[in-house]
C-alpha positions in Angstrom: 0.0 -0.1 0.1 2.9 2.3 1.0 4.7 2.0 -2.1 1.5 2.2 -4.2 1.1 5.6 -2.4 4.3 6.6 -2.8 4.5 5.9 -6.8 1.2 7.9 -7.0 3.1 10.7 -5.5 5.9 10.5 -8.0 3.6 10.3 -11.3 1.5 13.4 -10.0 5.1 15.2 -9.3 6.2 14.4 -12.5 3.3 15.8 -14.3 3.5 19.0 -12.3 6.9 19.3 -13.5 6.0 18.5 -16.8 3.2 21.0 -16.9 5.8 23.8 -16.6 8.6 23.3 -18.4 10.2 27.0 -19.3 12.7 27.4 -21.9 14.1 31.1 -22.3 17.0 32.6 -25.0 20.2 32.9 -22.9 22.4 36.0 -23.8 25.1 33.7 -25.3 22.4 32.4 -27.6 21.4 35.8 -29.0 23.6 35.7 -31.9 21.7 32.5 -33.5 19.9 33.6 -36.7 18.2 30.2 -37.5 15.8 29.2 -34.7 16.2 25.5 -35.8 19.9 25.7 -34.6 18.5 26.1 -30.7 18.6 23.2 -28.7 14.8 23.9 -27.4 13.1 20.5 -25.8 10.1 19.5 -27.7 8.2 19.1 -24.5 8.2 23.0 -23.0 5.2 24.8 -22.1 6.6 28.4 -22.0 9.2 29.7 -24.6 10.4 33.3 -24.1 13.1 34.8 -26.8 14.4 38.6 -26.2 16.8 40.5 -28.6 17.3 37.7 -30.8 19.1 37.5 -34.1 16.7 35.2 -35.4 15.1 37.0 -38.9 12.3 34.2 -40.0 10.3 31.4 -38.4 10.3 28.7 -40.7 7.6 26.0 -41.4 7.8 23.6 -38.2 10.2 25.6 -36.4 7.8 25.9 -33.2 6.6 22.3 -32.8 5.9 22.2 -29.2 2.6 20.6 -28.6 2.6 21.1 -25.3 3.5 24.8 -25.2 0.6 27.4 -23.9 3.0 30.7 -23.7 5.2 32.1 -26.6 6.6 35.3 -26.3 9.3 36.6 -29.2 9.9 39.9 -28.5 12.2 43.1 -29.3 13.9 40.9 -32.2 14.4 41.2 -35.8 12.1 38.6 -37.4 10.6 39.7 -41.0 9.2 36.7 -42.1 6.9 34.0 -40.7 5.9 31.2 -43.0 2.5 30.1 -43.1 3.0 26.8 -41.2 5.4 28.2 -38.7 2.6 27.9 -35.6 1.8 24.3 -36.8 1.4 21.8 -33.7 0.7 24.6 -31.2 -2.6 23.4 -30.3 -2.4 24.2 -27.1 -1.2 27.9 -27.3 -2.9 30.5 -25.4 -0.5 33.6 -25.5 1.5 34.7 -28.2 3.5 37.9 -28.2 5.6 38.9 -31.7 6.3 42.4 -30.5 9.0 44.9 -31.2 9.9 42.7 -34.8 10.0 43.7 -38.3 7.0 41.7 -39.2 5.6 43.2 -42.7 2.8 40.7 -43.4 1.1 38.0 -42.0 -0.4 35.5 -44.5 -4.0 34.0 -44.0 -4.2 30.7 -42.5 -1.1 31.2 -40.3 -3.2 30.9 -37.1 -5.2 27.9 -38.1 -3.3 25.5 -35.6 -3.5 28.0 -32.7 -7.1 27.9 -32.2 -6.8 28.0 -28.2 -4.9 31.6 -28.5 -6.9 34.3 -26.4 -4.1 36.8 -26.4 -2.2 37.7 -29.9 0.2 40.8 -29.4 1.9 42.0 -32.6 2.5 45.4 -31.6 5.6 47.5 -33.0 6.2 45.6 -36.3 5.8 46.9 -39.6 2.8 45.6 -40.7 1.1 48.1 -43.8 -2.3 45.8 -44.1 -4.5 43.4 -42.6 -5.7 41.1 -45.4 -9.0 39.3 -45.5 -9.3 36.3 -43.1 -6.2 36.5 -41.4 -7.3 36.1 -38.2 -10.5 34.0 -38.6 -9.6 30.7 -37.3 -9.3 32.3 -33.8 -12.5 31.6 -32.6 -11.6 32.0 -28.7 -9.1 35.1 -29.3 -10.2 37.8 -26.5 -7.3 40.3 -26.6 -5.7 41.5 -30.3 -3.0 44.1 -30.1 -1.8 45.6 -33.3 -0.6 49.1 -32.2 2.5 50.7 -33.5 2.5 49.2 -36.8 2.5 50.9 -40.4 -1.3 49.8 -41.1 -2.9 51.7 -43.7 -5.8 49.7 -44.9 -7.8 46.8 -43.1 -10.1 44.5 -45.0 -13.8 44.2 -44.4 -13.3 40.6 -43.3 -10.2 41.0 -41.1 -11.9 40.5 -38.0 -14.6 37.9 -38.9 -15.7 34.9 -36.9 -13.6 36.6 -34.0 -17.0 36.0 -32.0 -15.1 36.2 -28.3 -13.0 39.3 -28.9 -13.5 41.8 -26.6 -10.5 44.4 -26.7 -8.9 45.4 -30.1 -5.9 47.7 -30.3 -5.3 49.5 -33.7 -3.6 53.0 -32.2 -1.0 54.5 -33.7 -1.1 53.0 -37.3 -1.3 55.3 -40.4 -5.1 54.5 -41.2 -6.9 57.1 -42.7 -10.5 55.0 -43.1 -12.5 52.0 -42.2 -14.6 49.6 -43.8 -18.7 50.5 -42.7 -18.9 46.7 -41.6 -15.2 46.1 -40.2 -16.5 45.3 -36.9 -19.8 44.2 -37.5 -18.8 40.6 -36.5 -17.3 41.4 -33.1 -20.6 40.8 -30.8 -18.1 40.8 -27.6 -15.9 43.9 -28.5 -16.1 46.5 -25.5 -12.4 48.0 -25.9 -11.5 49.4 -29.1 -8.5 51.9 -29.6 -8.2 54.0 -32.4 -5.9 56.7 -31.0 -2.9 58.4 -33.1 -4.3 57.3 -36.7 -5.2 59.7 -39.5 -8.8 58.9 -39.4 -11.0 61.3 -41.4 -14.9 59.6 -39.9 -15.7 56.7 -37.7 -17.8 53.9 -38.7 -21.3 53.9 -37.0 -22.6 51.3 -35.0 -19.2 49.8 -34.0 -20.8 48.4 -30.5 -23.3 46.1 -30.1 -26.5 47.3 -28.7 -26.2 44.6 -25.6 -23.0 46.5 -24.6 -23.6 48.2 -21.2 -19.9 48.9 -20.7 -17.7 50.3 -23.7 -14.0 52.1 -23.4 -13.5 54.0 -26.6 -10.2 55.6 -27.7 -10.5 58.1 -30.4 -8.0 60.9 -29.7 -5.2 62.3 -32.4 -6.9 61.6 -35.5 -8.4 63.6 -38.5 -11.7 63.8 -37.1 -13.6 67.0 -37.4 -17.0 66.2 -35.9 -18.6 63.0 -34.5 -22.8 62.5 -34.4 -24.8 62.1 -31.9 -24.4 59.3 -29.1 -20.9 58.7 -30.6 -21.5 55.7 -32.6 -23.3 53.9 -30.0 -26.1 51.8 -31.7 -28.3 51.9 -28.8 -27.1 54.4 -26.0 -30.3 53.9 -23.7 -28.4 51.1 -22.3 -24.8 52.1 -21.8 -24.2 52.3 -18.1 -20.3 53.0 -18.3 -18.1 54.8 -20.7 -14.2 55.3 -21.1 -13.5 58.0 -23.6 -10.7 59.2 -24.9 -11.4 61.8 -27.4 -9.7 65.2 -28.5 -11.5 68.1 -26.6 -12.9 69.6 -29.8 -15.0 67.1 -30.5 -17.0 67.5 -27.3 -20.2 69.5 -27.4 -23.3 69.7 -25.6 -24.7 67.1 -27.7 -22.0 64.8 -27.0 -23.8 62.8 -24.7 -27.2 63.0 -25.3 -29.6 60.1 -25.2 -27.4 58.2 -22.8 -30.3 58.3 -19.9 -28.9 55.0 -18.0 -24.8 56.1 -18.0 -23.8 56.2 -14.5 -19.9 56.0 -15.3 -17.9 58.2 -17.3 -14.3 58.6 -17.8 -13.2 61.1 -19.9 -9.5 61.4 -21.2 -8.9 64.5 -23.4 -6.3 67.3 -24.6 -7.7 70.3 -23.1 -4.4 72.0 -23.5 -5.2 74.2 -20.7 -8.7 74.8 -21.7 -12.1 74.8 -20.2 -14.3 71.6 -20.5 -17.3 73.2 -22.0 -19.7 73.7 -19.0 -22.6 71.9 -20.6 -21.0 68.8 -22.0 -22.2 66.8 -19.0 -25.7 68.0 -18.5 -27.7 65.5 -20.6 -26.3 62.9 -17.9 -29.0 63.4 -15.0 -28.3 59.5 -13.7 -24.5 59.9 -13.7 -22.7 59.0 -10.4 -19.2 58.6 -11.3 -17.4 61.2 -13.6 -13.5 60.8 -13.7 -11.2 63.5 -15.7 -7.7 62.0 -15.7 -4.6 63.0 -17.5 -6.5 65.5 -19.5 -4.1 68.8 -19.4 -7.2 70.7 -17.8 -6.2 73.9 -16.5 -9.6 75.3 -15.2 -12.7 74.3 -14.6 -16.1 76.3 -14.9 -18.2 76.2 -11.8 -21.5 74.9 -13.7 -19.7 71.5 -14.9 -21.6 69.4 -12.6 -24.5 71.4 -12.3 -27.9 69.1 -12.7 -25.6 66.0 -11.9 -27.5 65.6 -8.1 -26.6 61.9 -8.4 -23.2 62.2 -8.3 -21.1 60.4 -5.6 -17.5 60.0 -7.0 -15.8 63.3 -8.7 -12.3 62.5 -9.6 -10.2 64.8 -11.3 -6.9 63.5 -11.0 -3.5 64.3 -12.8 -4.3 67.4 -14.6 -3.0 71.0 -14.0 -5.4 73.0 -12.0 -4.4 75.7 -10.3 -7.5 76.6 -8.6 -11.4 75.7 -8.3 -14.6 77.5 -8.4 -16.2 78.2 -4.6 -19.2 76.3 -5.8 -17.8 73.6 -8.0 -19.6 70.8 -6.1 -23.1 72.8 -5.0 -26.0 70.7 -5.1 -24.2 67.4 -5.0 -25.7 66.3 -1.8 -24.6 62.6 -2.7 -21.2 62.8 -3.1 -19.2 60.2 -1.1 -15.7 61.3 -2.7 -13.6 63.9 -4.1 -10.2 62.9 -5.8 -8.4 66.1 -6.5 -4.5 64.6 -6.1 -1.9 65.3 -8.9 -2.9 68.9 -9.7 -1.1 71.8 -9.5 -3.7 73.7 -6.6 -2.0 76.4 -4.8 -4.9 77.4 -2.8 -8.8 76.1 -2.1 -11.9 78.4 -1.3 -13.4 78.3 2.1 -16.6 76.9 0.7 -15.2 74.5 -1.8 -17.1 71.4 0.3 -19.9 73.4 2.2 -23.2 71.5 2.5 -21.4 68.3 1.1 -22.7 66.4 4.5 -22.3 62.6 2.9 -18.6 63.1 1.7 -16.4 60.3 3.2 -13.2 60.8 1.3 -11.5 63.8 0.1 -7.8 63.2 -1.8 -6.0 66.8 -2.3 -2.5 65.2 -2.2 0.3 65.7 -4.7 -0.5 69.5 -5.2 1.3 72.8 -4.4 -0.9 73.9 -1.7 0.8 76.4 0.6 -1.8 77.0 2.7 -5.3 75.7 3.9 -8.5 77.7 4.8 -9.3 77.2 8.8 -12.5 75.2 9.2 -12.2 74.1 5.4 -13.7 70.6 6.5 -16.3 71.9 8.8 -19.9 70.4 8.6 -18.9 67.5 7.0 -19.8 64.9 9.5 -19.4 61.8 7.8 -15.6 62.2 6.7 -13.0 59.9 7.6 -10.5 60.4 4.8 -8.4 63.2 4.0 -5.1 63.3 2.5 -3.1 66.5 2.1 0.2 64.7 1.4 3.0 66.2 -0.7 2.2 69.8 -0.8 4.0 72.9 0.4 2.1 73.4 3.7 4.0 75.0 6.6 1.0 75.5 8.6 -2.0 72.9 9.6 -4.4 75.1 11.3 -8.2 73.8 13.0 -9.5 72.2 10.0 -12.8 71.6 11.5 -13.0 67.7 11.2 -15.3 65.6 13.0 -13.5 64.7 16.1 -13.0 61.2 15.9 -12.5 58.6 13.6 -10.5 60.6 10.9 -7.7 59.3 9.0 -5.5 62.2 7.8 -2.3 62.6 6.0 0.1 65.3 6.6 3.3 63.7 4.9 5.6 65.0 2.7 5.3 69.1 4.0 7.3 71.2 6.0 4.8 71.6 8.8 6.0 74.1 11.8 4.6 72.4 14.9 3.6 75.8 16.7 0.6 76.6 18.7 -1.9 76.7 15.7 -1.9 72.9 15.9 -2.8 72.6 19.6 -6.4 71.2 18.1 -4.6 67.8 16.5 -4.0 67.0 20.4 -7.6 67.0 21.0 -8.7 65.1 18.1 -9.0 61.1 18.2 -7.3 60.4 15.1 -8.0 56.7 13.0 -4.8 57.1 11.7 -2.4 60.3 11.3 0.7 60.5 9.6 3.4 63.3 8.9 6.5 64.9 10.6 7.3 68.2 12.2 9.5 70.4 10.1 10.0 72.9 12.4 10.8 74.0 15.4 14.2 72.6 15.9 13.2 70.9 19.1 10.4 68.9 17.3 12.1 68.3 14.0 11.2 65.0 12.7 9.3 64.1 15.4 5.8 62.4 14.3 3.0 64.5 14.5 0.8 61.5 15.5 3.0 61.7 18.8 2.4 65.6 19.9 1.0 66.0 23.3 0.0 69.9 24.6 3.5 69.9 26.4 5.2 70.3 23.2 3.2 73.7 22.9 3.8 76.0 26.0 1.3 78.7 24.6 -1.8 76.2 24.4 -3.2 76.8 27.7 -5.8 79.7 28.5 -7.1 82.0 26.5 -4.3 81.4 23.8 -5.8 78.1 23.7 -9.1 78.9 23.4 -8.5 81.4 20.7 -6.5 78.8 18.2 
């Protein structure tokens, strides 16, 4: 019985070892130009070759029947034989990034029907021919960015019934066949950025798509029709849109009554977002402006969006904010304003936001902060002021207990103006004193009333 058990364990261990056989090109093999000269075991499950000198993939050169992952990256591969991938029946992921491939023949992937990820970015392909990907019925992600593609056949993507993400950015496309995306029922993420497109085909995404990510910045588009080419925008709930700011207008989001989440990335280049762009989105609960070079924002930007709970304006160049920017947003829970250039904040900025729990103001250029800025916010539990230029921290009007306050990476002068902090019951408090010298590098969380000689009597009541 014992021998049988040990034998069974040995067999299982052997199978486990066999199931993870990896082979990687070593630095002293990078000079080899013919892949057939490499001594690659036939039972590998993973093959990685980076910066090799191999220029072609001949027929049968990758005959690894157990292999599920192949990465041939940052090399000089120019030619791929139509039968190069024959025998790769279990292949799940194929990287051909950073080579010099100019064309791929139809039928090249006929043996790799288990592929779910195909990455052919940063090559020299100029066209995508009829039927080149048709056998890849399980493919979920297709990356073709950074090539020289000028044209795509209308049947290029036919049969890719499971394709969810398609990347065609950074090519040289000037037009697209009107039905090129017609047979992609699961497509939800399409990247067409940095081409030379004059128009965009209609009905790209199927009506049942409730979540869409659409990247169309840096093309030669002059106008977009209403609803941004979504066939039935009334069902859409989540939209991530990368778009040139000049294409946005008051009609851009018309007909999207169920949209609750919008992530807008644009190139405002110091300009305002139009104050009425978001007005049709009455049911919006989350709005995000990330990495959009937004210099200022009108006070009416969020007017009428009374259901907003999350506002994220991160990684822009905002220097100031209107005092009534959040007026009427009574349901707001989280405000994200980190990584801007904010220099000051209006005292009334957060007035009336009784449901707000988290406010992020880190990584700005705040030199001072108004006293009692957060007064009247009973549910506030998280405030980040880290990585600013604050030297004084007046009484912020925070709830008396349960708040997490982050003050790290400031040059805080721990004088009598910070007496209030000692009497707070923080959930968490981070940051160090920069001055006076007697308290330099002292954790603010460890300060006591005895550290502030003037925190007694009338002076303490004043501060």
